[in-house]
C-alpha positions, 0 to 999 in steps of 0.5 A: 289963230282960226277961231272955231267956235263962233265968236260972235255968240261970246258976247260977254263970256269971259276970257277962260270961258272963250278958250274953253268954247274954242278948245271944245269945239276943237276937241269934239271935232278931233282938230285936237286928238285923243291923248294930246297933252295940253300945256298952259304956257303952249295955249297961252301963246296960241290964245295971246292970254295969260296963264290964269284964264287957260287954267280956268278954260282947263277946269271947265273942260275937266268938268265936261270930262274933255280932258283929265287936268295934269301939272301945269296941263292937261290931257285930252279925253276926248269923245266918243260916239257912245259919248254922244249916244249917251249925251242925247240920252240925257238930253232925251231923258230932260225933255221928256220929262219937261214934255210930260209937265208941259201937258199940265200947263196953259202954254200959249205964250210959250207956243207963240214963242216957239212959233217965232224962234222956228220961222228964224230956223226957217230964215236961217235954213234959206240963207244956208246959216248953219251957226245960225240955225244951230243956235235957233235950233238950241234956243227952241229946246231951252225954252220949252225945258226952262218954261217949267222953272224946275231948277234942278232940270235947269241946272242938268240942262246948263251942264250938258248945253256946251257940248250938246252946241258944239254937237250939234253945230258940227252936225248942222254944218255937215248937212248944210254941206252933204244934206241940205235937202234934210232941213224940211224933215228938221223943220216938220220935226219942230212944227210937230212939237208945236203942235203936240204943246198945242194939243196936248196930245201924248201920241203927238209928244211920242211922235215928235221925239221919235223923229227929233231924237232916235233918228239923230244919229241915223242923219249924223250917219258918217260924221263922227267916224269920218275924219274928212267930214268933221274937217269939213265941218270943222272949216265951215263958214256961211 
């Protein structure tokens, strides 16, 4: 069957994690609709695995509130535009907290790491590789988050990350198809983050957050409530 989540990104993931990654993308892209009943037996046949990794996958998705476990399966809860807004709210809270801590540190090594990642993001744009761009974008922000070595912030981010990856991946595929020129703005926003860290400038931090987060829904306008856009994003191939 078609893989919705990029298989090359799964690395040493367990079979349950692999199934969860694919189901997560299918649910968020609405390939599997809200209130759909998922049977362990049917999923086992679809993914050609035993029921044990299917159960593991469903447990992971229940923790993310994408499904509700039922006897021998699950019911899809799905994700709404309000859910997406709230997820970005939590992401903003995490990253704004981290930035406040970063401004009081020596950040030369962090800046070098971010500059390297940004160059790889530019290469991904050049080759119109939405998948590579997405995972470098996630790596950029994760590098900032983990730089303060805050254990519980790390736990919050780890719990949020799987759904954020799917949202960003679909969004970036959509932009590659519908608004390729917008990547210029996206790169400029990330350059602003690096400037803000380098100069330890709170005003630049505020500007970077406004441009990178407050504008994200506007730039994705049409994606989350347009079934055709979502289908095209989930079917997208570089």
